[in-house]
C-alpha positions as CSV (number, residue, x, y, z in Angstrom):
1,M,0.0,0.0,0.0
2,A,1.3,3.4,-0.9
3,A,2.4,5.8,1.9
4,T,0.7,8.7,0.1
5,T,-2.9,8.4,-1.2
6,T,-4.0,10.6,-4.0
7,W,-7.7,10.7,-4.7
8,N,-7.6,11.9,-8.3
9,D,-9.4,9.2,-10.3
10,P,-12.8,7.9,-9.1
11,N,-12.5,4.9,-11.4
12,H,-9.5,3.4,-9.4
13,C,-9.0,2.6,-5.8
14,P,-6.6,5.2,-4.3
15,F,-5.0,2.6,-2.1
16,C,-4.2,-0.2,-4.6
17,E,-4.9,1.5,-8.0
18,T,-7.3,-1.4,-8.9
19,E,-9.8,-0.3,-11.5
20,L,-13.3,-0.2,-9.9
21,E,-16.4,-1.6,-11.5
22,T,-18.1,1.7,-10.8
23,P,-17.2,4.8,-8.8
24,G,-19.0,5.3,-5.5
25,A,-20.8,2.0,-4.9
26,G,-18.0,0.1,-6.6
27,F,-15.5,1.6,-4.2
28,V,-17.6,0.6,-1.2
29,D,-17.8,-3.0,-2.6
30,H,-14.1,-3.0,-3.3
31,L,-13.4,-2.0,0.3
32,G,-15.6,-4.9,1.6
33,Q,-13.5,-7.3,-0.5
34,N,-10.1,-5.9,0.2
35,P,-9.1,-5.6,3.9
36,D,-5.9,-3.7,3.2
37,C,-7.8,-1.0,1.2
38,E,-10.5,-0.9,3.9
39,D,-7.8,-0.4,6.6
40,G,-6.3,2.4,4.4
41,F,-9.7,4.1,4.0
42,E,-10.4,3.9,7.8
43,A,-7.0,5.5,8.5
44,W,-7.7,8.2,5.9
45,R,-11.1,8.8,7.3
46,S,-9.8,9.2,10.9
47,N,-7.2,11.6,9.7
48,V,-9.7,13.9,7.9
49,A,-12.5,13.6,10.4
50,G,-11.4,16.7,12.3
51,D,-11.2,18.7,9.0
52,V,-14.9,18.2,8.1
53,P,-17.2,20.6,9.9
54,G,-19.9,18.7,11.8
55,G,-18.1,15.4,11.5
56,W,-17.9,12.7,8.8
57,S,-21.1,10.7,8.1
58,G,-19.6,8.5,5.4
């Protein structure tokens, strides 16, 4: 897994660069099937949670 994550292409997972079936729901499905990517997403989400006014609902 890359040390730096760049969210610049919704058609690819930012953690492993795998092409997603669809952006959005496809990303969520991908996370459910790939524990390393899910862990990366959870770490990213915890890092940005304080940056989002009112908290993070996603």
